[in-house]
C-alpha positions as CSV (number, residue, x, y, z in Angstrom):
1,M,128.9,-155.6,-46.7
2,P,128.9,-159.0,-47.7
3,L,131.0,-157.9,-51.0
4,L,133.5,-156.2,-48.7
5,D,133.9,-159.0,-46.5
6,H,134.3,-161.8,-49.3
7,A,137.0,-159.4,-50.8
8,L,138.8,-159.1,-47.4
9,G,138.7,-163.0,-47.0
10,R,140.2,-163.2,-50.4
11,A,143.0,-160.8,-49.8
12,L,143.9,-162.7,-46.6
13,I,144.0,-165.9,-48.7
14,L,146.3,-164.4,-51.2
15,A,148.4,-162.9,-48.2
16,Y,148.9,-166.0,-46.7
17,D,152.5,-167.0,-46.2
18,P,153.3,-170.7,-46.7
19,G,156.4,-170.4,-44.8
20,V,158.5,-172.3,-47.5
21,A,162.5,-171.0,-47.3
22,P,165.8,-172.4,-48.6
23,K,167.2,-175.0,-46.3
24,S,170.7,-176.0,-46.4
25,G,171.3,-179.8,-46.2
26,G,167.7,-180.5,-47.0
27,L,168.1,-182.8,-49.5
28,P,170.2,-185.9,-50.0
29,G,172.7,-185.5,-52.7
30,L,173.1,-181.9,-52.3
31,D,176.8,-182.0,-52.0
32,V,176.9,-184.0,-55.4
33,V,174.9,-181.1,-57.0
34,R,176.9,-178.3,-55.6
35,N,180.4,-180.3,-56.9
36,T,178.8,-180.9,-60.2
37,M,177.7,-177.2,-60.3
38,G,181.1,-176.1,-59.8
39,S,182.8,-178.5,-62.2
40,L,180.5,-177.2,-65.0
41,N,181.3,-173.6,-63.9
42,L,185.0,-174.3,-64.3
43,F,184.5,-176.1,-67.7
44,G,182.8,-173.2,-68.8
45,I,185.5,-171.0,-67.7
46,I,188.0,-172.9,-69.7
47,A,185.9,-173.0,-72.7
48,V,185.6,-169.1,-72.6
49,V,189.4,-169.1,-72.3
50,G,189.6,-171.1,-75.6
51,A,186.9,-169.0,-77.4
52,L,188.7,-165.9,-76.4
53,C,192.3,-167.2,-77.9
54,A,190.3,-168.0,-80.9
55,S,188.5,-165.0,-81.4
56,A,192.0,-163.3,-81.0
57,V,193.3,-165.2,-83.6
58,V,190.6,-164.3,-85.8
59,W,190.8,-160.9,-85.0
60,A,194.3,-160.7,-85.8
61,W,194.1,-162.8,-89.2
62,G,191.2,-160.5,-90.4
63,H,193.1,-157.3,-89.7
64,H,196.7,-158.6,-91.4
65,S,194.7,-160.2,-94.4
66,G,192.2,-157.1,-94.8
67,S,188.9,-159.0,-94.3
68,H,187.2,-156.8,-92.5
69,A,184.2,-159.1,-92.1
70,A,186.4,-161.8,-90.1
71,E,188.1,-159.1,-88.0
72,A,184.7,-158.0,-87.1
73,K,183.8,-161.1,-85.9
74,G,186.9,-161.9,-84.1
75,K,186.3,-158.5,-82.0
76,Q,182.6,-159.8,-81.3
77,G,184.1,-163.2,-80.2
78,A,186.1,-161.6,-77.8
79,V,183.4,-159.2,-76.4
80,V,181.2,-162.3,-76.1
81,S,183.7,-164.3,-74.4
82,A,184.6,-161.6,-72.1
83,G,180.9,-161.2,-71.1
84,C,180.8,-164.9,-70.4
85,A,183.7,-164.7,-68.5
86,V,182.1,-162.1,-66.1
87,L,178.9,-164.0,-65.8
88,L,180.5,-167.3,-65.0
89,G,182.6,-165.5,-62.4
90,A,180.1,-163.6,-61.2
91,A,177.2,-166.3,-61.2
92,N,177.1,-167.0,-57.2
93,G,176.9,-163.2,-56.4
94,I,174.2,-162.4,-59.0
95,V,172.0,-165.4,-57.8
96,S,172.6,-164.7,-54.2
97,F,171.8,-160.7,-54.9
98,F,168.4,-161.6,-56.7
99,S,167.7,-164.5,-54.3
100,T,168.2,-161.8,-51.2
101,L,166.1,-159.2,-53.3
102,G,163.2,-161.9,-53.7
103,T,163.0,-162.6,-49.9
104,Q,162.2,-158.8,-49.5
105,V,159.3,-159.0,-51.5
106,H,156.1,-159.1,-49.7
């Protein structure tokens, strides 16, 4: 029986809820961090537009010059740029989704 009491006590310790939750406005400078992250996101989107344009030029140049390697790299760059644009645009939604999902774990 003492082994069962020990296991039960250990399970209660492991199941302890520390009561920590995200708090809006909890730290000084939070607005600065939000503005910085928004600016980085904008910079990333602008960089992706440039990468997409460059990839399209390489794709077209490879196609018209008969360079299949350049054409393939241009296509690859266009797909990667499009994927990055999707991730940058959906960053808030992705983080919010998984944060909400994480709060449901008990």
